[in-house]
N, C-alpha and C positions, 0 to 999 in steps of 0.2 A: 799852737791847740787845735788849729785850724787846720793847719796842714795834717793832721793826724785824721782830723775827721774826714777830707778829702780824700785821703787815700783808703780809709776803711771804705766809703761809698763806692769808691771804683771797682775795690775788690771786690764788692756785693754786685754789681752791674754786669761784672766779667765775668762771675758764676751764674749767675740766671741766664746770662744771654748763649754761656757751651750749654749750658743745659739746656734750653730749648733747640739748638741746633741738634745736639746729640737726638732729642725726639724725632726730630722734622727727620733725621738721617735712617732711624730705626724704621717710621712708621712706612716710607717710602720705599723701603729695599724689598719689603715683606713679597711673598710671591704665591702660589697657591699650596704649595705646603703650608705658610704662613696664617692659614685661614683657620680660625679658630673653630673647634665641632660645638653645634651642630652645625650646615649649612646645604643650601640647597643646591641641586647640582643636575645637567640635563642630559641625556643619553644622546651621541653625538653615532652611533650606530645602527643598525638595523639587526636584528635578530641576537641581538647582546645576551649573555645568558645569565642567569641571576641562577647562583649558586651556596648549598648550603653553606661550605667552608672557605677560606680565602686560600684556593686554589685551584686547580681543571682537575684534581684528582678527587673534589668534590662533587656528588653528583649533582646538574643543575634542577631548579625549580622551578624557573618560568624563564621567559623569554622577553627582552625590553627594544623596543624601536628608537629610531630616530626621533627626539623632543619628547619624550620619555622624562618625568621631573622624578627624581631618587633626595630621600632625605638623607643624609650621610652623617654618621654621627660616629665615624671613628675610621682608620687605617693601621692595614699590614703589609709592610711592603706595598705592593704596586695592587693589592685591592683591598676596598672601600666598605666597609663596613655599612651597610642602609637599615631605615624599614623598611618589612615588608612591604612591596609596593599591590597594589589594590589587585585581586586574585589570587592574593599568597593565602597558606592557611599551612594548620599544623596535624601535627598525629598525637594523637594520647587514647590511652588503653581502655576501653569498655570497663573494663574490668574495677575502674577504681573513680569510675563516673557515676552516679545517681539523677535520673533527668523527674524534674516534676511537670505533672500528666496537664497540671495548670498552663504550666508554659513550657514547652517544649525544647524551646529554641537556647534555655539558659540549663547548663548542669553542674552540678556541685559534685567534686572532690568528695572521696567517701575515703582517704590513705592518705599518709602520710610520704612527702619526697617523692611524689608520684613523676616521671620522665614526661616530659613532653617533645615531639622531635619534629624536625622541618621536613614539610609535606612536599608532594610533586607531585605532578600528573606522570611523569611517568616511570617514579622507582613505587613497588610495592611497598606497601607500610610496613611489612616484614623488614623490608632489605634499606628502609629509609633510618639510617642509621644514627644520625648526628645529631646531638642531643643539644635543645636550644635552651633548657631549664627546668626546675624541677616546682611541683605545687604540691600545696598540704595541706589538709583533710578542710574541709568547709569555705574554701578557695573554690570562685565561679569562672566557667567558660562559656564562651559561646558556642553552638554548634551550627554547621552549617550544613547538617541534616542529609548528613550522610555517612553511612557506616560501611566497613568495609573489612576483614580478614583481623574480625576482633578487634579495629579501632574504630575512636571517633574522629570524623574530621573537623575541626575546632580551625574558630577566629586565629591571625597570631596576639600572643599576649604581649607585655610588655617588653618581655626580656629576649622573645623571637626578631632576632637580627637574621639579614643576608649579607649576600657579599657578591660585588661587581666588579669588575677588572677596573682601575682608574684608565685605561687607555682609551674608554670605554665615554667618560663621564667629563663635563665643560665646568665647572665651579660657578656657582650664580652667585656671587659675594654679594650683589645689594639686591637679592629677589627677600622677601618675608621668610623665616621656617615657617613649611607646614608642621601642624603639630600632630601625632597619628591619631587615630578618633578611637574612645573604649571601645574594645570589645564587648562589654556586658555595660547596658543604661546604669549609669552610677544613681546611688538614693537623692531624691531631693533635699535640697538644701534651705535650711527655715531663713525667710527675711530677715528672721533677728539677729542671724551667725555672720554673715553677709552684709559687710555697709557697700551699698555700691557708692558713694561718696567717700569710700579712703582712698580709693586708686582709682587716679586720671587714666584715661586713656593715653595721654601724649608724654603721662611717666611709666609709661609701659614698652619698651622695644620689643618685637617680634622674639627676638630669640634669647630673651631675657627669660619669657615666659615658662611658668613649670604646670606640669601637668597636677595641680595641687587639688582640684576636682574629681581624680579618680582618687577612689575609694582604697586602702591598701590593701583588704580584701579581696580586690576584683584581680587587681594588676601588681603582681611586684615585680621589681628590680633587681632582677639576682644578671650578676654579671653572669656569662658561658663560662664554663668548669673548664681548665686546661687539663689536657688530660694526663692521668695519674696513672700508677700501676694497678689501681684497684677500678676505676672507671674501665680500662684499658680489657681488665680482666671480663667484666662483665661485657664489655664488646665481643669479645671471643668467647664466652656462653653465648650470649645471642646467637653469633654467627653460627657455632656447634648446632644449636636447635635447627638451625636457616637450612644446613646440609643435612640432618636427618628429617625432614621435611621434604627438600627435594629430593630424598631418596624415595622416598611414598608415591612420587608422579610417576607415571608412563616416563620409561625409558628416551622416549623418544621428545620427551617435553624436560626431559631434564637439561636445569641449565647453572655451572657454577661461577661462572663469568663475572658480576660484580661479588657473589659474597669473595670468589679469590681475591678481588682487587681489594676487600676491604680485608682480610686477613695479612696481605702481603705487608699494609699499612704497617700492622700493630707487628707482624714478625718484621721487619726490618727500623723497627721503634725503638732505639739504645735505651730508652727508660723501663720498655714497657716488662721488665722482669722476668716472670716465668711468661707472664701469657704471651711472648714474642714465642718460646719454644712451643707453648702450646698451639700457638698458630702455624710454627713450622711441623707440627707433628698432622694437624688437620691437610696444611695443603699438598704434604704426601699420601696422605689419607683421598685428600678429591682428584689427584694425579691419578690412582689407582682405578678409584670411579670413574673419570673421564677413558681409559684405556679399555680399563672393561667396554665402555661403551661403544668406542671401537670395533671392537672386536667384534661386542655384537652385532652393531649395524653391517660391518664386513659379512659375517657368518649370513645378515638374511641376505644381503646381495648373493653372496654365491649360492643359497637356495632359492631366489628364485630364477639366478639363471641357471641353474640345474631342471628347473620347474619348466623354461621355456623349451631348453634341451629337450625336454620330457614331450614337450606338447609336439616340439617340430616333428620328434621320430614318428609319434603318432600320427600326424595327421601326414607324412611320406608315406608310411605302413598303410594306414589308411586308402589311401590315395591307388598305391601298390594292387592290395586286396581288389580294388574297383575295376584290374586292367588283368588280374589274374585267382578267379575265383577258388580255384585250388590251393593259395598262400594263405589261407585263414591263421597256419600256424606260426608262419613266420615270426622273428621280434624284429627286422629290419631287408628291406631290399635296395639291394645296390649296383655298384660296381665293385669290387674286390682289389684293395692295394695294397702294397707293401708299406711298412712303415715302421724303418727300421732307426728312428733316433733312439728307443731304447730298448737297442737290440734287436735280434733274429726271431721270428714267430710273433712277432707284431703285426697287424695290420688295421686296417681302416676300411673303409665304409664310404664313396662318394657317390652324389646324383647324378644327375644327365648332366647339368652342370659342370662337374670338374671340383662340386665343393662340398669337403666331410660333414657327412651325416653322424657317425660317431665312429668311434677304434671297438676292433674287437679282437678276442683272443679267443684260438680254439683249446676246450678241454674234449681230449681222450683224442682226437684227429692225427692223422699221420699228417706231417708238412710236407712228404713228397706227391699227397693228394692234392693238396690244398697250390701248389705251385700251380699245375696246371688251370686253375682258378682263377687267376691275376689275368687285372684286364675285363675279366666277364660280370655279366651280370648275375648275380647269387641272391639266394632266399637263404638266411639263417636261422636254426631256432634257437634260440637259449633263453637268459636271462638279462636284464636291464640294471645295473648300477653306475654311482658316480666315478668319474675317470680322474682320481686327482692332481695327478701330473698335467694334464690340459684343460681342469676345471669341464670338459665336459660328460659322454656318457659312453659307457664302457657294455660292449654286449659276449658275455663269454654261451661263445655257441657252440652245442653238441651235432647239428648238423647241419651241412650244408648244401645247396640243390642250384644246379646252373638254371635260371629261369628264363633267359633270354634265344 
């Protein structure tokens, strides 16, 4: 009987040693990827972009520098999801926010499922399309004192997360996790509702503290919604409105670059459904708009060139009129030269340095008589018009006179 008891004791001791060894091995093998969220991290570069989403195709919201601290609460591929650092903000439509005149820094949401978008100093509110979450009627937001393009700038809510590349952060597992500051001052808690002696400071670790003091009606824990055919269709409609708004601007101020990038993301999304087809159609529309802008710009440049040519001809004419008082009826004065590029009967006028002033064509005059005036200084009477082949000026003359 004693031998059975000894054998049983040996089995129990062996099992405990194995379990302890396995726990030691597991705990010592974890690296940075094994860190549990949330944890604090340090920025290890300068001018590191903080983006609205997990990728370089998302617009940047701000920048961080060497030594800045961030709170990491999740990870997607090579991007860390962080609590918005100081200076971050969001946008909400003023259509769904009511402001109390007695407390102008706090707004009350007046609609349901009102969208909140990631804010950026480099992207206009209308183009800030990354959805951070939604609020319902009665929810509170903290206003940051700025209204722009029918949007209020507000402090980030609890569902507002931003992203930074994991290539530029260093985890600080031993540093206590800093909890985010509530966006709106919570209501006063009665002393009878919380007993200070119920929780000892040494019993609560920094990483285990929950934001229980933040009222649910102020801050909502809403996970960022993944893109669905419905949300992508809403994004498409918003981008379509942006295209129409851009078209109302002066031609020289129209810019469709950001809108095209956003539409391309929808068009290339295999789960977008009809939104992808609609986005492709608008992209073709933008292509036509940009082509029209390019053609218009080219026409304006040609008009400017023609105007410069006309001014140069007028200047030359004025100079020659000062030399020949009897030449006030001449459209141009200079040496007559052959110009056979476009066939016989074409001529050009050059100044004393041999530079072409304009191109000329006779109207009802003998070519034989004109041949005698080649390389001679002449005055022409006629009309000035554009010369499409050379982008210069053309004079159709009815009279020619040697003035030298």
